[in-house]
Backbone atoms as SQL, in Angstrom:
CREATE TABLE atoms (id INTEGER PRIMARY KEY, chain TEXT, resi INTEGER, resn TEXT, atom TEXT, x REAL, y REAL, z REAL);
INSERT INTO atoms VALUES
  (1, 'A', 1, 'MET', 'N', 29.017, -107.183, -119.341),
  (2, 'A', 1, 'MET', 'CA', 28.259, -106.800, -120.574),
  (3, 'A', 1, 'MET', 'C', 26.940, -107.514, -120.809),
  (4, 'A', 2, 'ALA', 'N', 25.937, -106.785, -121.043),
  (5, 'A', 2, 'ALA', 'CA', 24.589, -107.199, -121.148),
  (6, 'A', 2, 'ALA', 'C', 24.446, -108.060, -122.535),
  (7, 'A', 3, 'LYS', 'N', 23.497, -108.847, -122.724),
  (8, 'A', 3, 'LYS', 'CA', 23.401, -109.544, -124.054),
  (9, 'A', 3, 'LYS', 'C', 22.933, -108.549, -125.021),
  (10, 'A', 4, 'LYS', 'N', 23.358, -108.785, -126.252),
  (11, 'A', 4, 'LYS', 'CA', 23.218, -107.925, -127.301),
  (12, 'A', 4, 'LYS', 'C', 21.712, -107.882, -127.641),
  (13, 'A', 5, 'SER', 'N', 21.018, -109.047, -127.433),
  (14, 'A', 5, 'SER', 'CA', 19.618, -109.069, -127.811),
  (15, 'A', 5, 'SER', 'C', 18.802, -108.246, -126.871),
  (16, 'A', 6, 'SER', 'N', 19.152, -108.106, -125.624),
  (17, 'A', 6, 'SER', 'CA', 18.404, -107.326, -124.650),
  (18, 'A', 6, 'SER', 'C', 18.601, -105.859, -125.010),
  (19, 'A', 7, 'ILE', 'N', 19.819, -105.485, -125.355),
  (20, 'A', 7, 'ILE', 'CA', 20.195, -104.152, -125.651),
  (21, 'A', 7, 'ILE', 'C', 19.448, -103.770, -126.784),
  (22, 'A', 8, 'ASN', 'N', 19.419, -104.465, -127.961),
  (23, 'A', 8, 'ASN', 'CA', 18.774, -104.259, -129.185),
  (24, 'A', 8, 'ASN', 'C', 17.200, -104.194, -129.031),
  (25, 'A', 9, 'ARG', 'N', 16.607, -105.017, -128.073),
  (26, 'A', 9, 'ARG', 'CA', 15.260, -105.071, -127.891),
  (27, 'A', 9, 'ARG', 'C', 14.780, -103.773, -127.253),
  (28, 'A', 10, 'ASP', 'N', 15.766, -103.304, -126.344),
  (29, 'A', 10, 'ASP', 'CA', 15.385, -101.944, -125.644),
  (30, 'A', 10, 'ASP', 'C', 15.514, -100.743, -126.569),
  (31, 'A', 11, 'LYS', 'N', 16.454, -100.886, -127.497),
  (32, 'A', 11, 'LYS', 'CA', 16.674, -99.759, -128.567),
  (33, 'A', 11, 'LYS', 'C', 15.381, -99.767, -129.529),
  (34, 'A', 12, 'LYS', 'N', 14.825, -101.082, -129.823),
  (35, 'A', 12, 'LYS', 'CA', 13.717, -101.165, -130.552),
  (36, 'A', 12, 'LYS', 'C', 12.563, -100.629, -129.922),
  (37, 'A', 13, 'ARG', 'N', 12.431, -100.709, -128.567),
  (38, 'A', 13, 'ARG', 'CA', 11.248, -100.270, -127.874),
  (39, 'A', 13, 'ARG', 'C', 11.370, -98.569, -127.823),
  (40, 'A', 14, 'ARG', 'N', 12.557, -98.047, -127.727),
  (41, 'A', 14, 'ARG', 'CA', 12.671, -96.689, -127.581),
  (42, 'A', 14, 'ARG', 'C', 12.291, -96.060, -128.983),
  (43, 'A', 15, 'ALA', 'N', 12.769, -96.707, -130.023),
  (44, 'A', 15, 'ALA', 'CA', 12.336, -96.087, -131.373),
  (45, 'A', 15, 'ALA', 'C', 10.852, -96.225, -131.616),
  (46, 'A', 16, 'MET', 'N', 10.263, -97.324, -131.193),
  (47, 'A', 16, 'MET', 'CA', 8.711, -97.567, -131.375),
  (48, 'A', 16, 'MET', 'C', 8.024, -96.515, -130.547),
  (49, 'A', 17, 'ALA', 'N', 8.510, -96.159, -129.331),
  (50, 'A', 17, 'ALA', 'CA', 7.798, -95.246, -128.422),
  (51, 'A', 17, 'ALA', 'C', 7.906, -93.843, -128.990),
  (52, 'A', 18, 'LYS', 'N', 8.986, -93.548, -129.639),
  (53, 'A', 18, 'LYS', 'CA', 9.223, -92.230, -130.268),
  (54, 'A', 18, 'LYS', 'C', 8.248, -92.243, -131.420),
  (55, 'A', 19, 'GLN', 'N', 8.205, -93.180, -132.248),
  (56, 'A', 19, 'GLN', 'CA', 7.353, -93.214, -133.366),
  (57, 'A', 19, 'GLN', 'C', 5.894, -92.907, -133.061),
  (58, 'A', 20, 'TYR', 'N', 5.351, -93.653, -131.995),
  (59, 'A', 20, 'TYR', 'CA', 3.964, -93.558, -131.646),
  (60, 'A', 20, 'TYR', 'C', 3.628, -92.478, -130.654),
  (61, 'A', 21, 'ALA', 'N', 4.606, -91.826, -130.205),
  (62, 'A', 21, 'ALA', 'CA', 4.344, -90.767, -129.212),
  (63, 'A', 21, 'ALA', 'C', 3.161, -89.764, -129.488),
  (64, 'A', 22, 'ALA', 'N', 3.230, -89.375, -130.575),
  (65, 'A', 22, 'ALA', 'CA', 2.162, -88.207, -130.875),
  (66, 'A', 22, 'ALA', 'C', 0.812, -88.754, -130.906),
  (67, 'A', 23, 'LYS', 'N', 0.698, -89.936, -131.687),
  (68, 'A', 23, 'LYS', 'CA', -0.605, -90.617, -131.649),
  (69, 'A', 23, 'LYS', 'C', -1.084, -91.006, -130.325),
  (70, 'A', 24, 'ARG', 'N', -0.302, -91.559, -129.407),
  (71, 'A', 24, 'ARG', 'CA', -0.546, -92.054, -128.062),
  (72, 'A', 24, 'ARG', 'C', -1.007, -90.741, -127.365),
  (73, 'A', 25, 'ASP', 'N', -0.295, -89.721, -127.390),
  (74, 'A', 25, 'ASP', 'CA', -0.720, -88.526, -126.636),
  (75, 'A', 25, 'ASP', 'C', -2.098, -87.995, -127.068),
  (76, 'A', 26, 'ARG', 'N', -2.312, -88.097, -128.323),
  (77, 'A', 26, 'ARG', 'CA', -3.626, -87.428, -128.838),
  (78, 'A', 26, 'ARG', 'C', -4.789, -88.311, -128.397),
  (79, 'A', 27, 'LEU', 'N', -4.557, -89.754, -128.527),
  (80, 'A', 27, 'LEU', 'CA', -5.518, -90.666, -127.894),
  (81, 'A', 27, 'LEU', 'C', -5.874, -90.443, -126.473),
  (82, 'A', 28, 'LYS', 'N', -4.704, -90.262, -125.672),
  (83, 'A', 28, 'LYS', 'CA', -4.808, -90.146, -124.269),
  (84, 'A', 28, 'LYS', 'C', -5.583, -88.863, -123.901),
  (85, 'A', 29, 'ALA', 'N', -5.339, -87.843, -124.622),
  (86, 'A', 29, 'ALA', 'CA', -6.013, -86.532, -124.410),
  (87, 'A', 29, 'ALA', 'C', -7.526, -86.686, -124.635),
  (88, 'A', 30, 'ILE', 'N', -7.908, -87.424, -125.666),
  (89, 'A', 30, 'ILE', 'CA', -9.308, -87.587, -126.006),
  (90, 'A', 30, 'ILE', 'C', -10.059, -88.527, -124.937),
  (91, 'A', 31, 'ALA', 'N', -9.195, -89.537, -124.510),
  (92, 'A', 31, 'ALA', 'CA', -9.774, -90.525, -123.483),
  (93, 'A', 31, 'ALA', 'C', -9.978, -89.920, -122.160),
  (94, 'A', 32, 'ASN', 'N', -9.095, -88.922, -121.762),
  (95, 'A', 32, 'ASN', 'CA', -9.121, -88.311, -120.484),
  (96, 'A', 32, 'ASN', 'C', -9.936, -86.919, -120.372),
  (97, 'A', 33, 'ASP', 'N', -10.453, -86.482, -121.513),
  (98, 'A', 33, 'ASP', 'CA', -11.415, -85.336, -121.593),
  (99, 'A', 33, 'ASP', 'C', -12.625, -85.607, -121.213),
  (100, 'A', 34, 'GLU', 'N', -13.147, -85.126, -120.021),
  (101, 'A', 34, 'GLU', 'CA', -14.335, -85.358, -119.588),
  (102, 'A', 34, 'GLU', 'C', -15.495, -84.677, -120.174),
  (103, 'A', 35, 'GLY', 'N', -15.149, -83.630, -121.005),
  (104, 'A', 35, 'GLY', 'CA', -16.069, -82.914, -121.669),
  (105, 'A', 35, 'GLY', 'C', -16.701, -83.619, -122.976),
  (106, 'A', 36, 'ARG', 'N', -15.985, -84.669, -123.381),
  (107, 'A', 36, 'ARG', 'CA', -16.330, -85.393, -124.585),
  (108, 'A', 36, 'ARG', 'C', -17.420, -86.505, -124.152),
  (109, 'A', 37, 'PRO', 'N', -18.114, -86.867, -125.127),
  (110, 'A', 37, 'PRO', 'CA', -19.172, -87.983, -124.886),
  (111, 'A', 37, 'PRO', 'C', -18.442, -89.324, -124.709),
  (112, 'A', 38, 'MET', 'N', -19.014, -90.131, -123.744),
  (113, 'A', 38, 'MET', 'CA', -18.492, -91.422, -123.140),
  (114, 'A', 38, 'MET', 'C', -18.097, -92.368, -124.435),
  (115, 'A', 39, 'GLU', 'N', -18.914, -92.475, -125.335),
  (116, 'A', 39, 'GLU', 'CA', -18.697, -93.330, -126.477),
  (117, 'A', 39, 'GLU', 'C', -17.354, -93.002, -127.265),
  (118, 'A', 40, 'GLU', 'N', -17.142, -91.525, -127.468),
  (119, 'A', 40, 'GLU', 'CA', -15.873, -91.167, -127.979),
  (120, 'A', 40, 'GLU', 'C', -14.635, -91.426, -127.179),
  (121, 'A', 41, 'ARG', 'N', -14.819, -91.314, -125.938),
  (122, 'A', 41, 'ARG', 'CA', -13.715, -91.669, -124.933),
  (123, 'A', 41, 'ARG', 'C', -13.434, -93.068, -125.018),
  (124, 'A', 42, 'PHE', 'N', -14.459, -93.912, -124.983),
  (125, 'A', 42, 'PHE', 'CA', -14.288, -95.446, -125.020),
  (126, 'A', 42, 'PHE', 'C', -13.586, -95.832, -126.306),
  (127, 'A', 43, 'ALA', 'N', -14.099, -95.288, -127.456),
  (128, 'A', 43, 'ALA', 'CA', -13.383, -95.625, -128.717),
  (129, 'A', 43, 'ALA', 'C', -11.974, -95.229, -128.765),
  (130, 'A', 44, 'ALA', 'N', -11.515, -94.063, -128.086),
  (131, 'A', 44, 'ALA', 'CA', -10.205, -93.668, -127.978),
  (132, 'A', 44, 'ALA', 'C', -9.398, -94.673, -127.196),
  (133, 'A', 45, 'ARG', 'N', -10.053, -95.097, -126.093),
  (134, 'A', 45, 'ARG', 'CA', -9.240, -96.158, -125.282),
  (135, 'A', 45, 'ARG', 'C', -9.208, -97.468, -126.115),
  (136, 'A', 46, 'LEU', 'N', -10.119, -97.871, -126.813),
  (137, 'A', 46, 'LEU', 'CA', -9.969, -99.096, -127.758),
  (138, 'A', 46, 'LEU', 'C', -8.784, -98.876, -128.526),
  (139, 'A', 47, 'LYS', 'N', -8.726, -97.660, -129.331),
  (140, 'A', 47, 'LYS', 'CA', -7.534, -97.415, -130.299),
  (141, 'A', 47, 'LYS', 'C', -6.234, -97.437, -129.599),
  (142, 'A', 48, 'LEU', 'N', -6.284, -97.016, -128.387),
  (143, 'A', 48, 'LEU', 'CA', -5.015, -96.963, -127.516),
  (144, 'A', 48, 'LEU', 'C', -4.475, -98.298, -127.300),
  (145, 'A', 49, 'ALA', 'N', -5.603, -99.202, -126.947),
  (146, 'A', 49, 'ALA', 'CA', -5.153, -100.553, -126.719),
  (147, 'A', 49, 'ALA', 'C', -4.706, -101.447, -127.861),
  (148, 'A', 50, 'GLN', 'N', -5.106, -100.892, -129.090),
  (149, 'A', 50, 'GLN', 'CA', -4.834, -101.543, -130.288),
  (150, 'A', 50, 'GLN', 'C', -3.338, -101.245, -130.812),
  (151, 'A', 51, 'LEU', 'N', -2.758, -100.112, -130.134),
  (152, 'A', 51, 'LEU', 'CA', -1.321, -99.882, -130.609),
  (153, 'A', 51, 'LEU', 'C', -0.357, -100.711, -129.996),
  (154, 'A', 52, 'PRO', 'N', 0.861, -100.993, -130.632),
  (155, 'A', 52, 'PRO', 'CA', 1.755, -102.080, -130.148),
  (156, 'A', 52, 'PRO', 'C', 2.035, -101.839, -128.693),
  (157, 'A', 53, 'ARG', 'N', 2.230, -102.812, -127.951),
  (158, 'A', 53, 'ARG', 'CA', 2.521, -102.843, -126.514),
  (159, 'A', 53, 'ARG', 'C', 3.994, -102.097, -126.347),
  (160, 'A', 54, 'ASN', 'N', 4.795, -102.252, -127.205),
  (161, 'A', 54, 'ASN', 'CA', 6.233, -101.721, -127.090),
  (162, 'A', 54, 'ASN', 'C', 6.308, -100.350, -127.440),
  (163, 'A', 55, 'SER', 'N', 5.137, -99.787, -127.841),
  (164, 'A', 55, 'SER', 'CA', 5.156, -98.381, -128.158),
  (165, 'A', 55, 'SER', 'C', 4.874, -97.484, -126.949),
  (166, 'A', 56, 'SER', 'N', 4.649, -98.189, -125.847),
  (167, 'A', 56, 'SER', 'CA', 4.465, -97.560, -124.589),
  (168, 'A', 56, 'SER', 'C', 5.891, -97.090, -123.899),
  (169, 'A', 57, 'PRO', 'N', 6.062, -95.852, -123.569),
  (170, 'A', 57, 'PRO', 'CA', 7.340, -95.499, -122.868),
  (171, 'A', 57, 'PRO', 'C', 7.538, -96.164, -121.554),
  (172, 'A', 58, 'VAL', 'N', 6.511, -96.723, -120.908),
  (173, 'A', 58, 'VAL', 'CA', 6.746, -97.458, -119.626),
  (174, 'A', 58, 'VAL', 'C', 7.499, -98.696, -119.801),
  (175, 'A', 59, 'ARG', 'N', 7.633, -99.330, -121.043),
  (176, 'A', 59, 'ARG', 'CA', 8.282, -100.487, -121.090),
  (177, 'A', 59, 'ARG', 'C', 9.777, -100.310, -121.360),
  (178, 'A', 60, 'GLN', 'N', 10.220, -99.138, -121.456),
  (179, 'A', 60, 'GLN', 'CA', 11.649, -98.837, -121.743),
  (180, 'A', 60, 'GLN', 'C', 12.388, -99.076, -120.415),
  (181, 'A', 61, 'HIS', 'N', 13.596, -99.480, -120.489),
  (182, 'A', 61, 'HIS', 'CA', 14.350, -99.695, -119.260),
  (183, 'A', 61, 'HIS', 'C', 15.607, -99.003, -119.456),
  (184, 'A', 62, 'ASN', 'N', 16.093, -98.348, -118.332),
  (185, 'A', 62, 'ASN', 'CA', 17.312, -97.555, -118.391),
  (186, 'A', 62, 'ASN', 'C', 18.510, -98.535, -118.422),
  (187, 'A', 63, 'ARG', 'N', 19.406, -98.287, -119.305),
  (188, 'A', 63, 'ARG', 'CA', 20.573, -99.166, -119.395),
  (189, 'A', 63, 'ARG', 'C', 21.752, -98.293, -119.530),
  (190, 'A', 64, 'CYS', 'N', 22.828, -98.840, -118.938),
  (191, 'A', 64, 'CYS', 'CA', 24.238, -98.222, -119.059),
  (192, 'A', 64, 'CYS', 'C', 24.629, -98.086, -120.492),
  (193, 'A', 65, 'GLU', 'N', 25.175, -96.761, -120.788),
  (194, 'A', 65, 'GLU', 'CA', 25.634, -96.627, -122.193),
  (195, 'A', 65, 'GLU', 'C', 26.837, -97.322, -122.604),
  (196, 'A', 66, 'LEU', 'N', 27.731, -97.722, -121.701),
  (197, 'A', 66, 'LEU', 'CA', 28.820, -98.479, -122.022),
  (198, 'A', 66, 'LEU', 'C', 28.663, -100.091, -122.061),
  (199, 'A', 67, 'THR', 'N', 28.014, -100.510, -121.024),
  (200, 'A', 67, 'THR', 'CA', 27.982, -101.927, -120.882),
  (201, 'A', 67, 'THR', 'C', 26.623, -102.508, -121.236),
  (202, 'A', 68, 'GLY', 'N', 25.512, -101.732, -121.204),
  (203, 'A', 68, 'GLY', 'CA', 24.201, -102.249, -121.373),
  (204, 'A', 68, 'GLY', 'C', 23.545, -102.815, -120.058),
  (205, 'A', 69, 'ARG', 'N', 24.175, -102.634, -118.900),
  (206, 'A', 69, 'ARG', 'CA', 23.711, -103.279, -117.726),
  (207, 'A', 69, 'ARG', 'C', 22.464, -102.437, -117.386),
  (208, 'A', 70, 'PRO', 'N', 21.280, -103.289, -117.020),
  (209, 'A', 70, 'PRO', 'CA', 20.000, -102.708, -116.684),
  (210, 'A', 70, 'PRO', 'C', 19.805, -102.276, -115.054),
  (211, 'A', 71, 'ARG', 'N', 20.799, -102.691, -114.292),
  (212, 'A', 71, 'ARG', 'CA', 20.634, -102.458, -112.792),
  (213, 'A', 71, 'ARG', 'C', 21.811, -101.497, -112.339),
  (214, 'A', 72, 'GLY', 'N', 21.551, -100.891, -111.229),
  (215, 'A', 72, 'GLY', 'CA', 22.467, -100.021, -110.772),
  (216, 'A', 72, 'GLY', 'C', 22.782, -98.815, -111.618),
  (217, 'A', 73, 'PHE', 'N', 21.725, -98.294, -112.189),
  (218, 'A', 73, 'PHE', 'CA', 21.816, -97.138, -113.094),
  (219, 'A', 73, 'PHE', 'C', 21.846, -95.806, -112.537),
  (220, 'A', 74, 'HIS', 'N', 22.712, -94.833, -112.910),
  (221, 'A', 74, 'HIS', 'CA', 22.726, -93.482, -112.449),
  (222, 'A', 74, 'HIS', 'C', 22.221, -92.650, -113.595),
  (223, 'A', 75, 'ARG', 'N', 21.003, -91.970, -113.491),
  (224, 'A', 75, 'ARG', 'CA', 20.398, -91.257, -114.440),
  (225, 'A', 75, 'ARG', 'C', 21.283, -89.950, -114.864),
  (226, 'A', 76, 'LYS', 'N', 22.026, -89.370, -114.033),
  (227, 'A', 76, 'LYS', 'CA', 22.752, -88.218, -114.321),
  (228, 'A', 76, 'LYS', 'C', 23.832, -88.479, -115.221),
  (229, 'A', 77, 'PHE', 'N', 24.471, -89.687, -115.106),
  (230, 'A', 77, 'PHE', 'CA', 25.589, -90.007, -116.112),
  (231, 'A', 77, 'PHE', 'C', 25.292, -90.981, -117.081),
  (232, 'A', 78, 'LYS', 'N', 24.048, -91.674, -117.069),
  (233, 'A', 78, 'LYS', 'CA', 23.630, -92.661, -117.832),
  (234, 'A', 78, 'LYS', 'C', 24.636, -93.878, -118.021),
  (235, 'A', 79, 'LEU', 'N', 25.149, -94.239, -116.742),
  (236, 'A', 79, 'LEU', 'CA', 26.067, -95.208, -116.476),
  (237, 'A', 79, 'LEU', 'C', 25.565, -96.131, -115.367),
  (238, 'A', 80, 'SER', 'N', 26.107, -97.408, -115.406),
  (239, 'A', 80, 'SER', 'CA', 25.756, -98.236, -114.318),
  (240, 'A', 80, 'SER', 'C', 26.838, -97.953, -113.249),
  (241, 'A', 81, 'ARG', 'N', 26.627, -98.430, -112.014),
  (242, 'A', 81, 'ARG', 'CA', 27.436, -98.107, -110.784),
  (243, 'A', 81, 'ARG', 'C', 28.826, -98.594, -111.025),
  (244, 'A', 82, 'ILE', 'N', 29.049, -99.682, -111.742),
  (245, 'A', 82, 'ILE', 'CA', 30.321, -100.288, -111.964),
  (246, 'A', 82, 'ILE', 'C', 31.088, -99.533, -112.994),
  (247, 'A', 83, 'ALA', 'N', 30.550, -99.085, -114.103),
  (248, 'A', 83, 'ALA', 'CA', 31.094, -98.175, -115.114),
  (249, 'A', 83, 'ALA', 'C', 31.485, -96.961, -114.602),
  (250, 'A', 84, 'LEU', 'N', 30.653, -96.412, -113.668),
  (251, 'A', 84, 'LEU', 'CA', 30.879, -95.087, -113.124),
  (252, 'A', 84, 'LEU', 'C', 32.003, -95.128, -112.131),
  (253, 'A', 85, 'ARG', 'N', 32.108, -96.147, -111.437),
  (254, 'A', 85, 'ARG', 'CA', 33.238, -96.194, -110.508),
  (255, 'A', 85, 'ARG', 'C', 34.542, -96.356, -111.266),
  (256, 'A', 86, 'GLU', 'N', 34.624, -97.033, -112.314),
  (257, 'A', 86, 'GLU', 'CA', 35.788, -97.352, -112.925),
  (258, 'A', 86, 'GLU', 'C', 36.242, -95.925, -113.619),
  (259, 'A', 87, 'LEU', 'N', 35.255, -95.315, -114.281),
  (260, 'A', 87, 'LEU', 'CA', 35.567, -94.058, -114.877),
  (261, 'A', 87, 'LEU', 'C', 35.989, -92.995, -113.885),
  (262, 'A', 88, 'ALA', 'N', 35.366, -92.928, -112.762),
  (263, 'A', 88, 'ALA', 'CA', 35.733, -91.899, -111.720),
  (264, 'A', 88, 'ALA', 'C', 37.024, -92.301, -111.092),
  (265, 'A', 89, 'SER', 'N', 37.379, -93.497, -110.986),
  (266, 'A', 89, 'SER', 'CA', 38.735, -93.904, -110.321),
  (267, 'A', 89, 'SER', 'C', 39.807, -93.513, -111.238),
  (268, 'A', 90, 'SER', 'N', 39.619, -93.594, -112.674),
  (269, 'A', 90, 'SER', 'CA', 40.766, -93.338, -113.529),
  (270, 'A', 90, 'SER', 'C', 40.691, -91.798, -114.003),
  (271, 'A', 91, 'GLY', 'N', 39.735, -90.869, -113.221),
  (272, 'A', 91, 'GLY', 'CA', 39.737, -89.535, -113.445),
  (273, 'A', 91, 'GLY', 'C', 39.107, -89.068, -114.825),
  (274, 'A', 92, 'GLN', 'N', 38.277, -89.826, -115.273),
  (275, 'A', 92, 'GLN', 'CA', 37.701, -89.511, -116.557),
  (276, 'A', 92, 'GLN', 'C', 36.319, -88.622, -116.519),
  (277, 'A', 93, 'ILE', 'N', 35.799, -88.615, -115.216),
  (278, 'A', 93, 'ILE', 'CA', 34.643, -87.746, -115.026),
  (279, 'A', 93, 'ILE', 'C', 35.146, -86.549, -114.194),
  (280, 'A', 94, 'PRO', 'N', 34.921, -85.416, -114.843),
  (281, 'A', 94, 'PRO', 'CA', 35.429, -84.263, -114.159),
  (282, 'A', 94, 'PRO', 'C', 34.720, -83.902, -112.856),
  (283, 'A', 95, 'GLY', 'N', 35.534, -83.518, -111.840),
  (284, 'A', 95, 'GLY', 'CA', 34.968, -83.191, -110.504),
  (285, 'A', 95, 'GLY', 'C', 34.587, -84.252, -109.599),
  (286, 'A', 96, 'MET', 'N', 34.677, -85.527, -110.161),
  (287, 'A', 96, 'MET', 'CA', 34.311, -86.676, -109.122),
  (288, 'A', 96, 'MET', 'C', 35.605, -87.303, -108.697),
  (289, 'A', 97, 'VAL', 'N', 35.728, -87.439, -107.427),
  (290, 'A', 97, 'VAL', 'CA', 36.820, -88.009, -106.758),
  (291, 'A', 97, 'VAL', 'C', 36.290, -88.975, -105.699),
  (292, 'A', 98, 'LYS', 'N', 37.128, -89.975, -105.431),
  (293, 'A', 98, 'LYS', 'CA', 36.849, -90.901, -104.472),
  (294, 'A', 98, 'LYS', 'C', 36.695, -90.264, -103.068),
  (295, 'A', 99, 'SER', 'N', 35.607, -90.558, -102.320),
  (296, 'A', 99, 'SER', 'CA', 35.484, -90.018, -101.038),
  (297, 'A', 99, 'SER', 'C', 36.199, -90.618, -99.912),
  (298, 'A', 100, 'SER', 'N', 36.717, -89.993, -98.925),
  (299, 'A', 100, 'SER', 'CA', 37.281, -90.634, -97.758),
  (300, 'A', 100, 'SER', 'C', 36.941, -89.687, -96.575),
  (301, 'A', 101, 'TRP', 'N', 36.713, -90.259, -95.464),
  (302, 'A', 101, 'TRP', 'CA', 36.557, -89.553, -94.196),
  (303, 'A', 101, 'TRP', 'C', 36.930, -90.111, -92.933);
C-alpha cells in the first residue's frame, strides 16, 4: 500500500488539473496561434507560466485504484500488476485466466 500522502497529493493534482483545464487550453491556443501578434502570444505564455504547476496534467501519475501503487500500472484495468494478478487468480476479472503452454 502506498503512502496516504502520495495518494492524496495525486488526487489534489488531478482535481487542480481539471479545475484549470479550460483556462490552460485557451491560453495554449492563443500561444500557439501563429496568426496572432507576437506580443499577444508572449503574454499568453507568461499567463500560462503563472498558473499553478500542479494544474498541468503532465504532473499526474497513474496509480492503482486498490493499493495506490505507482509502478507496474495497467491502464486497461487501472490496477497494478500485483493487484491484477491477485484478482485474476481469484477469478474476479471476467475472461482472464492464468496462461499455461
